[in-house]
C-alpha positions as CSV (number, residue, x, y, z in Angstrom):
1,M,27.9,-13.8,-85.4
2,E,29.5,-17.0,-84.3
3,K,32.8,-15.4,-84.7
4,L,31.6,-12.5,-82.6
5,I,30.4,-14.9,-79.9
6,K,33.7,-16.7,-80.0
7,D,35.7,-13.5,-79.7
8,K,33.5,-12.2,-76.8
9,I,33.0,-15.5,-75.0
10,L,35.2,-14.4,-72.2
11,Y,33.2,-11.2,-71.7
12,I,29.9,-13.1,-71.9
13,L,31.1,-15.6,-69.3
14,V,32.1,-12.7,-67.0
15,V,28.7,-11.1,-67.5
16,V,26.8,-14.3,-66.8
17,A,29.0,-15.0,-63.8
18,A,28.4,-11.4,-62.6
19,I,24.6,-11.9,-63.0
20,I,24.7,-15.2,-61.2
21,G,26.9,-13.7,-58.5
22,G,24.6,-10.7,-58.2
23,L,21.5,-12.9,-58.0
24,Y,23.2,-15.1,-55.4
25,G,24.4,-12.0,-53.4
26,T,20.9,-10.5,-53.6
27,W,19.3,-13.7,-52.4
28,H,21.8,-14.1,-49.6
29,F,21.6,-10.6,-48.3
30,A,17.8,-10.6,-48.7
31,S,17.6,-13.7,-46.6
32,I,19.9,-12.2,-43.9
33,A,17.7,-9.0,-44.0
34,L,14.5,-11.1,-43.7
35,D,16.0,-13.1,-40.8
36,S,17.1,-9.8,-39.1
37,H,13.6,-8.4,-39.6
38,N,12.0,-11.5,-38.1
39,D,14.4,-11.4,-35.1
40,I,13.6,-7.7,-34.5
41,I,9.9,-8.5,-34.5
42,Q,10.5,-11.4,-32.1
43,K,12.7,-9.2,-29.8
44,K,10.1,-6.4,-29.8
45,A,7.4,-8.9,-28.7
46,E,9.8,-10.2,-26.0
47,L,10.6,-6.7,-24.9
48,E,6.9,-5.8,-24.6
49,T,6.2,-8.9,-22.4
50,K,9.2,-8.1,-20.3
51,Q,8.0,-4.5,-19.9
52,V,4.6,-5.8,-18.8
53,K,6.2,-8.1,-16.3
54,L,8.5,-5.3,-15.1
55,A,5.5,-3.0,-14.6
56,Q,3.7,-5.8,-12.6
57,I,6.8,-6.4,-10.5
58,R,7.1,-2.6,-9.8
59,R,3.4,-2.4,-8.8
60,Q,3.8,-5.5,-6.6
61,K,7.0,-4.0,-5.0
62,A,5.2,-0.7,-4.4
63,N,2.3,-2.6,-2.8
64,N,4.7,-4.6,-0.7
65,V,6.5,-1.4,0.4
66,Q,3.1,0.1,1.3
67,K,2.1,-3.0,3.3
68,K,5.5,-3.1,4.9
69,K,5.1,0.6,6.0
70,E,1.7,-0.3,7.4
71,A,3.1,-3.3,9.2
72,E,6.0,-1.3,10.5
73,S,3.6,1.2,12.0
74,G,2.1,-1.7,13.9
75,K,-1.3,-0.1,13.8
76,V,-4.1,-1.8,11.9
77,I,-7.8,-1.1,11.9
78,Y,-9.8,-3.7,13.9
79,E,-11.9,-5.8,11.6
80,V,-15.1,-7.4,12.7
81,L,-15.9,-10.4,10.5
82,G,-19.5,-10.8,9.3
83,Q,-22.4,-8.5,9.3
84,Q,-23.7,-9.7,12.7
85,F,-22.7,-6.6,14.5
86,S,-23.9,-3.0,14.1
87,P,-21.2,-0.3,13.7
88,E,-21.7,0.6,17.4
89,A,-21.4,-3.0,18.6
90,S,-18.1,-3.5,16.6
91,F,-16.3,-1.4,19.2
92,G,-16.9,-3.8,22.1
93,I,-13.4,-5.4,22.1
94,M,-11.7,-2.0,21.8
95,F,-13.8,-0.6,24.7
96,E,-12.7,-3.5,26.8
97,N,-9.0,-2.9,25.9
98,I,-9.3,0.8,26.8
99,L,-11.1,0.1,30.1
100,S,-8.6,-2.7,31.1
101,N,-5.7,-0.3,30.4
102,I,-7.4,2.3,32.6
103,T,-7.9,-0.3,35.4
104,N,-4.4,-1.7,35.1
105,S,-2.8,1.7,35.3
106,G,-4.8,2.6,38.5
107,I,-6.7,5.5,37.0
108,R,-10.2,6.2,38.3
109,I,-12.9,7.3,35.8
110,R,-15.3,10.1,36.6
111,S,-17.2,10.1,33.3
112,I,-17.2,8.7,29.8
113,D,-19.0,10.1,26.8
114,Y,-19.5,8.3,23.5
115,N,-19.8,9.8,20.1
116,Y,-20.2,7.1,17.4
117,Q,-20.1,9.4,14.4
118,P,-17.6,12.2,15.1
119,A,-18.2,14.9,12.5
120,D,-14.6,15.9,12.1
121,D,-13.2,12.4,11.5
122,K,-11.3,12.1,8.2
123,I,-12.2,8.4,7.7
124,L,-15.9,9.0,8.1
125,F,-15.6,12.2,6.0
126,A,-14.2,10.1,3.2
127,N,-17.4,8.0,3.3
128,V,-15.6,4.7,2.9
129,P,-18.1,1.9,3.4
130,G,-17.5,-0.5,6.3
131,Y,-15.3,1.9,8.3
132,N,-16.6,3.1,11.7
133,A,-15.2,5.6,14.2
134,C,-16.1,6.2,17.9
135,E,-14.8,9.0,20.0
136,L,-14.6,8.4,23.8
137,S,-14.3,11.5,26.0
138,F,-13.0,10.7,29.5
139,V,-12.7,12.6,32.7
140,A,-10.3,10.7,34.9
141,V,-8.4,11.1,38.1
142,G,-4.9,9.7,38.9
143,N,-1.3,10.6,39.5
144,Y,1.5,11.3,37.0
145,S,2.9,7.8,36.8
146,Q,-0.6,6.3,36.4
147,F,-1.4,8.5,33.4
148,Q,2.1,7.9,32.0
149,K,1.5,4.2,32.2
150,F,-2.0,4.5,30.6
151,F,-0.8,6.7,27.7
152,K,2.1,4.3,27.0
153,N,-0.2,1.3,27.0
154,I,-2.6,3.1,24.5
155,A,0.4,3.8,22.3
156,K,1.4,0.1,22.4
157,E,-2.0,-1.1,21.3
158,N,-2.0,-3.1,18.0
159,Y,-5.2,-1.5,16.7
160,L,-5.5,2.1,15.4
161,S,-6.6,4.6,17.9
162,N,-6.0,8.3,18.2
163,L,-5.3,9.9,21.6
164,Y,-5.9,13.7,21.5
165,E,-7.2,16.7,23.2
166,I,-5.6,16.0,26.5
167,Y,-6.3,18.6,29.2
168,I,-4.5,18.2,32.5
169,E,-5.1,20.2,35.7
170,P,-3.9,19.4,39.2
171,Y,-6.3,18.8,42.0
172,D,-6.5,21.9,44.2
173,K,-5.9,20.2,47.6
174,D,-3.2,17.7,46.4
175,K,-1.0,18.7,43.5
176,T,0.2,15.1,42.9
177,I,-3.3,14.1,41.9
178,L,-4.4,15.1,38.4
179,I,-7.8,15.6,36.8
180,V,-7.4,14.8,33.1
181,K,-9.8,15.2,30.3
182,F,-8.9,13.4,27.1
183,K,-10.4,11.9,24.0
184,V,-9.6,8.6,22.4
185,R,-10.8,7.9,18.9
186,L,-11.3,4.2,17.9
187,Y,-11.7,2.7,14.5
188,T,-13.2,-0.5,13.3
189,K,-14.1,-2.1,9.9
190,T,-17.1,-4.3,9.5
191,V,-16.3,-6.8,6.7
């Protein structure tokens, strides 16, 4: 047997070297595969956190765009801080603005009607707590330029108000004088 081993020693050395090389190669490639697997797990975790951050950034950007659109419109709902005012009393400042615009434009008021809960208002129909609406119905007298000035001033107001149902008829004796019926809807929020 010794002679057989001596004759086949070269083959045995080659087989042992192949086994050792195979084991080393298996260990080497297994460690590379394990490192790659760990890297993939780590990259997946990083990807998930980045996707969450991206979603947050997109939501924030959408909110900023919405706020920017609201700011660009220039109209915000007048907020009354504290619960010290009733919904009806929260319109005091806005009434004053409307009446001062009427006075500054030179229009004379014949009558004003108040409706604190207009049934057809979309904000009140949505039943959002804290939001109030008041509809003012005016009958006023003035000339074309006075009403033009008044309507422009209402459009320039910072707070949300709707001007609608405008009915204009000239005075029978003097066609330069107008009798105008219109409605202004004001909105407030009691915080």
